[in-house]
C-alpha positions in Angstrom: 0.1 0.0 0.1 1.7 3.0 -0.9 1.9 6.2 1.5 -0.3 8.2 -1.2 -3.1 5.6 -0.7 -2.8 5.8 3.4 -3.1 9.2 3.5 -6.3 9.3 1.1 -9.1 11.7 2.9 -11.5 7.9 2.6 -8.9 6.0 3.9 -9.2 4.7 7.7 -7.9 2.3 10.3 -10.8 0.5 9.4 -9.5 0.0 5.7 -6.4 -0.5 6.4 -7.7 -3.5 9.0 -10.0 -5.0 6.2 -7.3 -4.5 3.5 -5.0 -6.7 5.7 -7.4 -9.0 6.4 -8.2 -9.8 2.4 -4.7 -10.1 1.8 -3.6 -12.7 4.2 -6.2 -14.6 3.7 -6.0 -14.8 -0.2 -9.0 -17.0 -0.6 -11.8 -14.9 0.9 -12.7 -12.6 -1.4 -10.1 -13.2 -4.4 -8.6 -10.3 -6.7 -11.3 -9.8 -9.5 -14.4 -11.4 -8.0 -17.8 -10.7 -8.7 -19.3 -9.4 -5.6 -23.4 -8.9 -4.7 -23.6 -7.0 -1.0 -26.6 -7.6 1.1 -27.5 -4.5 2.4 -30.6 -3.3 5.0 -29.4 0.6 5.2 -28.2 -0.6 9.3 -25.0 0.6 10.2 -23.0 -2.9 9.7 -24.2 -3.2 6.1 -23.5 0.5 5.3 -20.2 -0.1 6.7 -19.2 -3.5 4.9 -20.8 -1.8 1.5 -18.7 1.6 1.8 -15.4 -0.1 2.6 -15.9 -3.1 -0.2 -16.5 0.2 -2.3 -13.8 1.7 -1.3 -11.6 -0.8 -1.9 -12.8 -2.5 -4.8 -10.3 -0.9 -7.4 -7.5 -2.3 -5.3 -8.6 -6.0 -5.5 -10.2 -6.0 -9.0 -14.0 -6.3 -7.9 -17.1 -5.6 -9.6 -20.0 -5.1 -7.2 -23.8 -4.8 -6.7 -26.1 -3.6 -3.8 -29.1 -6.2 -2.9 -32.0 -4.9 -0.6 -34.7 -6.8 1.3 -37.6 -5.0 2.0 -39.2 -7.3 4.9 -42.4 -4.9 5.2 -42.2 -4.9 8.2 -42.8 -1.1 8.9 -44.6 2.0 7.2 -41.6 3.6 6.1 -39.9 0.2 4.5 -40.7 1.3 0.5 -39.4 4.8 1.1 -36.2 3.8 2.7 -35.6 0.9 -0.2 -35.9 4.1 -2.7 -33.5 6.0 -0.9 -31.2 3.4 -0.6 -31.3 2.7 -4.4 -31.0 6.3 -4.9 -27.7 6.3 -2.4 -26.0 3.7 -4.9 -26.9 5.2 -8.0 -25.5 8.1 -7.2 -22.1 5.9 -6.5 -23.2 3.9 -9.8 -23.6 0.9 -8.1 -25.9 -1.9 -9.7 -29.0 -2.1 -7.4 -31.4 -4.8 -6.6 -34.6 -5.4 -4.9 -36.7 -7.5 -3.7 -40.0 -7.1 -1.9 -41.3 -9.5 0.5 -44.8 -10.6 1.5 -45.9 -10.4 5.1 -46.0 -14.3 5.3 -42.5 -14.9 4.0 -41.2 -12.5 6.5 -43.5 -13.3 9.4 -40.5 -15.0 12.2 -37.0 -14.1 12.1 -36.2 -17.4 11.0 -38.6 -17.2 8.5 -37.2 -13.4 7.1 -33.6 -15.3 7.2 -35.1 -18.3 4.8 -36.5 -15.2 2.5 -33.2 -13.6 2.8 -30.9 -15.9 1.8 -33.4 -17.8 -1.1 -33.5 -13.8 -2.9 -29.7 -13.4 -2.5 -29.2 -16.9 -4.3 -31.7 -15.8 -6.9 -30.0 -12.7 -7.4 -26.6 -14.7 -8.2 -27.6 -17.1 -10.1 -29.3 -14.3 -12.3 -25.6 -12.3 -12.5 -24.0 -16.0 -13.2 -26.5 -16.2 -16.0 -25.8 -12.6 -17.5 -22.4 -13.4 -17.7 -21.3 -17.1 -18.7 -17.7 -15.7 -17.8 -18.4 -15.3 -14.4 -17.0 -18.2 -12.2 -18.3 -17.4 -9.0 -20.4 -15.1 -7.5 -19.5 -13.8 -3.6 -22.7 -12.8 -1.4 -21.6 -10.6 1.5 -23.1 -9.6 4.7 -22.7 -7.0 7.4 -22.5 -9.8 10.3 -19.9 -8.6 13.4 -18.8 -10.3 15.9 -20.9 -8.5 18.4 -23.5 -10.8 15.9 -21.2 -13.9 16.8 -21.8 -13.1 20.6 -25.5 -13.2 20.2 -25.5 -16.0 17.9 -24.0 -18.0 20.8 -26.2 -16.9 23.9 -29.4 -17.7 21.9 -27.3 -21.2 20.5 -26.2 -22.2 24.1 -29.9 -20.7 25.5 -31.8 -23.5 23.0 -29.2 -26.4 23.4 -26.8 -26.7 20.7 -24.3 -28.8 20.1 -20.8 -27.9 19.7 -21.4 -26.5 16.2 -24.2 -24.7 17.2 -21.7 -22.7 19.6 -19.0 -22.3 17.2 -18.6 -19.4 15.6 -20.1 -17.9 12.6 -18.3 -19.2 9.4 -16.2 -16.0 7.4 -16.6 -18.1 4.2 -18.6 -20.9 3.0 -20.3 -22.0 -0.4 -23.9 -22.0 -0.3 -25.0 -24.0 -3.7 -22.7 -24.3 -6.4 -21.0 -21.3 -7.6 -22.2 -19.2 -4.9 -20.1 -18.3 -1.5 -21.5 -16.4 1.5 -19.0 -14.2 3.0 -19.1 -12.0 6.3 -15.9 -10.2 5.6 -16.4 -7.7 8.9 -16.8 -10.5 11.5 -13.4 -9.0 13.0 -15.4 -5.3 14.1 -17.7 -5.4 16.9 -20.9 -3.2 16.0 -19.4 0.0 18.1 -16.8 -0.2 15.2 -19.2 0.1 12.2 -21.1 2.7 14.5 -17.9 4.5 15.0 -17.0 3.8 11.6 -20.3 5.5 9.8 -20.4 8.5 12.3 -16.6 9.5 11.2 -17.2 9.0 7.3 -20.4 10.4 7.9 -22.1 7.4 6.1 -26.0 7.7 6.0 -27.9 5.0 7.6 -31.7 3.8 7.3 -32.1 1.8 10.9 -34.9 -0.4 10.6 -37.1 0.6 13.4 -37.9 -3.1 14.2 -34.3 -3.7 15.3 -35.9 -2.0 18.6 -38.6 -4.4 18.8 -38.1 -6.9 21.8 -40.5 -9.1 21.0 -37.8 -10.7 18.7 -35.5 -12.7 20.8 -32.0 -11.6 19.0 -33.4 -8.1 19.7 -34.2 -8.8 23.3 -30.7 -10.6 23.5 -28.9 -7.6 22.2 -30.6 -5.2 23.8 -31.1 -6.6 27.3 -28.8 -9.7 27.9 -25.4 -8.0 26.5 -25.8 -5.2 28.0 -26.7 -6.5 31.7 -24.0 -8.8 31.1 -21.1 -5.9 30.1 -22.2 -4.1 33.3 -21.8 -7.0 35.6 -18.7 -8.6 33.5 -17.0 -5.9 31.3 -15.9 -6.8 27.9 -17.7 -10.1 28.1 -18.9 -9.7 24.3 -14.9 -9.9 23.3 -14.8 -12.7 25.5 -17.8 -15.0 24.2 -16.7 -14.3 20.9 -13.1 -15.4 21.7 -14.9 -18.2 23.4 -17.1 -19.1 20.3 -14.0 -18.8 17.7 -12.1 -21.8 20.2 -15.3 -23.8 19.8 -15.2 -23.6 16.3 -11.6 -25.0 16.4 -12.3 -27.3 18.8 -15.2 -28.8 16.6 -13.1 -29.1 13.5 -10.4 -31.2 15.4 -13.4 -33.1 16.6 -14.4 -34.0 13.6 -10.4 -34.6 12.3 -9.7 -37.2 14.9 -13.5 -39.0 14.9 -12.8 -39.4 11.2 -9.2 -40.9 12.2 -10.9 -43.4 15.0 -14.0 -44.2 12.3 -11.0 -45.5 9.9 -9.4 -47.6 12.9 -12.5 -49.4 13.5 -13.6 -50.0 10.1 -12.3 -52.6 7.5 -14.0 -54.5 4.7 -15.6 -56.7 6.9 -17.6 -53.6 8.5 -17.0 -52.0 12.2 -15.0 -53.9 14.5 -17.2 -53.9 17.6 -14.0 -54.8 20.2 -12.5 -52.0 19.0 -15.5 -49.6 18.9 -16.2 -51.1 22.6 -12.9 -50.0 23.9 -14.2 -46.3 23.4 -16.2 -44.0 25.6 -20.8 -44.2 25.1 -19.8 -40.4 23.4 -17.2 -41.6 20.4 -19.1 -44.7 20.0 -22.3 -42.9 18.8 -20.1 -40.2 17.0 -18.4 -43.4 15.0 -21.5 -45.2 14.4 -23.2 -41.8 13.4 -20.8 -42.0 10.6 -21.3 -45.5 10.0 -24.5 -44.7 9.1 -24.5 -41.9 7.1 -22.7 -44.0 5.1 -25.2 -45.8 4.0 -28.4 -43.4 4.8 -29.5 -39.5 4.2 -32.0 -39.9 7.1 -30.6 -38.1 10.7 -30.3 -40.7 13.8 -31.2 -38.6 16.6 -28.8 -38.7 19.5 -31.3 -40.6 21.9 -31.4 -43.6 19.6 -27.6 -43.0 18.9 -26.9 -43.7 22.7 -29.5 -46.2 22.2 -28.1 -48.3 20.1 -24.1 -47.6 21.0 -25.6 -49.5 24.8 -27.2 -52.1 23.1 -24.3 -53.4 20.5 -21.9 -52.8 23.9 -23.8 -54.6 26.2 -25.2 -57.9 23.8 -22.9 -60.0 21.7 -25.7 -60.3 19.1 -28.5 -58.4 18.0 -30.1 -56.0 15.5 -32.5 -53.1 15.2 -34.3 -52.2 12.0 -33.1 -48.3 11.6 -35.7 -47.1 8.7 -38.4 -49.4 7.2 -35.5 -50.5 4.5 -32.5 -50.7 6.7 -31.7 -52.7 9.8 -28.0 -52.7 11.9 -26.9 -56.1 13.1 -23.6 -57.2 14.7 -22.5 -60.6 16.6 -19.1 -60.7 18.5 -17.1 -59.2 16.3 -18.6 -57.1 13.8 -21.1 -54.6 13.2 -22.9 -54.4 9.6 -26.3 -52.9 7.8 -28.5 -55.7 6.2 -31.4 -54.4 3.8 -35.1 -55.3 5.0 -36.7 -57.2 3.0 -40.5 -56.5 2.2 
């Protein structure tokens, strides 16, 4: 980065941090990428849009904006038009989808609707230009979102995967990647950035609705925890990152254990039974996934692992067409005769 660029009026420490993150993680948003940014109009997404637009020439990116009008408040259509005008003034392509209230009647439905529409728009871009290899969908999730998600998932009783941090990059569909580049910032960072850079925002008033679970965690629970234990949001975020690494390590080690127990005759029962109940359930689950797409509940996995451990011989019907059988030495599948 030249000294000239570093002293540009619109270049900030936030630009520098994100630019450094992208250079360090080259596969996050590769040079020459086609980017579709999901912009709600709030501080997080407006900070993301500004940063990516300012950095696009350095990375030869082509960017477009998508906005989803959830119809959650009376001014939503006006906000959409103002955001469209803002993007047009900056020569940024703008796409808008308007939801039916049925599609956004809950947080979960609204999220599903957003990602469905984002993928549809991404496919439109791919079809419009056959030279495009991939489309990168960018969302304005921050480390603060990560802490909120952790608390929500912990309260729901999620497993290790649910307590892991929000992924920075994942494949949604063929040629469509979901990227969350500003997880390195907190919501306070994006607020400060928008204030310092005089960036307009269109805050959805429903973000203050405490009937929505995430808003309740954001507005009441985390601030209360911050009073009791200052800095707890950052520590929760760091812990969720550790959980993510632990989950990846656990998956890799369980794969090795699975390969250790399996041979041409099936799963070696004696090797399997030498492990703790949790490891036995994980290995049996991997074995089940090889032959069936239907999920087996943790309760049923525990029951199966216990039966295999206690009885030298037995069988259990898994589905209407499949059963698992075992003897003193091996565990295998058999198709149920109709």
